[in-house]
N, C-alpha and C positions, 0 to 999 in steps of 0.2 A: 627199549625194554618191553618185553612181552609180559603177558599176565602170568603170575605165579600163584599156585595154590598154597595158601597159608595153612600150616598144620594139617596136611592131608591125612584123612582118617585111614585106619587100617582095620582089617577084620581077621583076627588070628584064628577064627573058627571056619574060615571060608575054604581052607584046604587048597588054596592056590588062586591065582587071578583068572577071572573069566574075561575073555576078549570078545568084543562084539564082532560078528561076522562082517566082512567087507563086501559080501556079495548080496544081490537082491534076494529076498526071501519070499517073494510071491505076493507082496502087497498085504502083509499081516500088520494090522495096527498095533502099536506098542503103548506101554504106559510109562510116562515120565514122572519122576518124583524128585522134587527139590526139597532139601532139608537144611535149614539154618544157613541159607545163602546170604553172604555179604559181598559187596563189590566196592572197590576203590578206584579212583583215578588220581594219580599223582599224590597219593596219600590221603585224599579226601574221601570219606565214606559216603557213597551215593545210594546204596541199597543195603538195608539192614535186616537180617534175621528173617528172610522170607522162606516159609515152608509151604509147599503147595503140591498137590497131586493132580496130574493131567490124565484123566481116566481114558482107558482104551476105547477107541471108536466114539469119542465125544468131542464136541467143539467147546473150547474154553475161551472166553473173551476176557482180555485184560483191559481194564478201564481205569481212568484216573487222569488228572490234569497233566499238562506238559511239565516235564522236569521231575516227575515222581519216580522215575527209574524203570518204567515198563519196558522200554526198548532195550535198556541195559540188561535187565533180567532175561528178556527173550534171547538175547545174544549169548547169555551164559548157558542156555539150554542146549546149544549145539557148538559150543566152544569158539564162537566168533568173538567173544569178549577178549580172549587172549591175544587177538591180532592187533589190538589197539595199544599204542604207546602209553606207558604209565599205568596200565591196568593190572589190578590184583583182585583176587577173590578168595573166599573161604566158604566152607560148607560142602555138601555133596549133591550131585545130580545123578540119578540113576535112570537108565532106560531098561525096562524089563528086569530090574534087579541088579544090573551091572553098572558100577560107578564109571561114568564116562570120562572122569578125570583120573581114574586109577592107573596104576603102573601097567605099562604095556598097551594102553589104549592110544591109538593114533588119531589125531585130530581130523584128518581128512576122511578116515573111515567113519567117525562119528557124524560128520557133516553129510555123508551119504545116507546115513540111517535117520538123521534128523535134518530134513531139508529146510530151506528158507526162501521166502518170497518177500521182496523188499517193497518199500513205499512207492517207488517209481519203477515202472517196467524196465528191465535191463536185458532184453534179448541181444544177441549178436546181430546188429542191423545189416551187416554186409553178407551174412550167411543166410541161406534159404530157411524157410519154415521147417522143412524136414531136417536139415542139419542142426538147427537149434534144438529140436527135440532130442536128437541123438547125441548132442555135445556132452551132456553130463556123463553118459555111459562111456564115451570115448576118453574124456579127461580122466575118468576113474580107472580106465583100463579094464572095464568089465565086458564080458562077452555080450554081443548084441543079438546074435542068432538071426531071426527073420526081421530085418530092419523095417520092412513095410508094416508088419504086424505090430511092432513096437510103436511106430509112429502113430498108427491108427488108434491103438488102444490108449496111448497117453493123451492124444488130442481129443478123443471121445470123452475120456474121464474129465478133462478140463473144459468140456462143453464147447469145443472149437472145431471139431472135425467137419461138421456139415458146412461150416463157413469157409473152410480153406482146402477141402479135399481135392479140388480141381486146380489148385495153384501152389502145391507144396514146394515147387522149385523156385517160387518168387522170394525176393528178399523179405526178411522179417520186418525191415524198416518201413515197408509199405502198408503194414497193418495199422489199424486204429489203436489208440492207447489202450482201450479195453481188451482188444484182441491180443495186443502185445503182452498184457498182464496175464491173460489166460495161457498164452504160449509159454510164459515163464513158469506157470503152474504145471503145464504139461511137461516141460523140461525137468522140473523137480520130481514129478510123479514117475517119469520114465525109469528112474533108478530104484523104484519100489521102496520108498522110505517108510519107516515105521511111524514117523510123526512129521508134520509140516508146520513150520512157524511162519506166520504172516504178519508183517509189520506195517500196519495201516495200508493194506493192499488196495483200498478203494479211494484213498484220499485225493488222487489225481484223476479220477475217472468221473464221467458223466453219470447221471442217475440210471440210465438203461444198462450201462456196462457194470455199474455197481450191483444191480439186481442179478445180473448173470454170474458175477463172481460169487455172490452170496449163494446162489443156487448151486454153484460148483462146490462150495464148502460142504453143503449138506449132502450132495451126491457122492462125494468121495469119502465121507467120514467112516463108512463101514470098513474101509481098507486102510485108512491112515488117520491117526489122531491129529486133530487140528488145534493150534493155539493162535489166536488172532489178537493183535493189539489194535484197538480202535478208539477214536474220540466220538464216534457216532453212536449215541445211546440207543437210537432206534435199531441200528444195525446189530449192536450187541444183544439186544433183546430178541431180535428175529432169529439170529443164527446160532446162539449159544445154548449149550446144555448146562453149562456152568459159567458163572461170571465172578471174576475176582477184581476187587477194587483196591488200588494202591494210592497212597497219598504221602506227600512229603511236607512236613511243616517247615516254616521259615528257618533256614540254616540247619535243617535236619535231613537225614537221609530218607529215602522212600521206604515205606513199610507196607505190608499187606494189612489192610484194615478189616476186610470182610470178604468171605467167599461163600457162594451158595448158588442155587438154581436161579435163573433170571426172574422168576416170579417173586422170590424172596428179595432179591437185590432191588428190584424196581417197584415192588408193591408193599413190601413189609420188611425193610432192612432192619437189622439189629442195632446198627450204629447210626447215630444222628448225622455223622459226617457223610456217610453213604447216602442218606436221604437228601442231604443238602446238595450233593454233587449230581446225583441222577436227576434231580428236579431243577437243575440249572441255577442254584443259588450261589455257586462259585465254580471256578474252573472254566 
């Protein structure tokens, strides 16, 4: 069973369905808006009534203890949630005002516009570095044009070009863990997404590689809106323009507790539970 949208909303004033473009649009950052999002697995509610805007050309950090629904919510933002057995959802998610779950929207097209980088690097290890960068475009059936220019631009934006420019034909499996993660970022950036979702992208990396990935987040944000799930409070504070704290009580679904700039969340939170979490008193 794949995910189904419960009570999908309609807009009788819209004058027709807008469909997101399937082609790259030149690296224009987009705005994601979630409204009243709920998620279930096998009938169990795991995320309840989350409404949150991810502003254009900003980094938003999602924080909260394990099991509060951060990764589930992240996967809803690019329709990865629906690939899991027993998954259901309700609410709306819009990219630049277009409902990504609306009639006529194709999941694969959405995932090209809202890319994703996972917790552990997942390059194609038997393919070359160059082929890894181009793989997303090829799988999507998108025109590549000047392949050399595409590879250089994507690797440069991911902060990897200077390290691999002389060995683009080598297997991606020969790269270090941190380099593999940046290669995955380059692969995602090559298709010119409007937003990039990152699910604990540094959890398997050493400190030096973590710093480089964090730098990459800040360097690409003018062209792509970034949403990152992290358990590293120092990282959330360093990289984010906006921080959102989620929490699930015992036997209760995850909910959004507080959202604001990192200065508010870490120095003057409005909710005592936020203060307890960011100061290490639980979680």
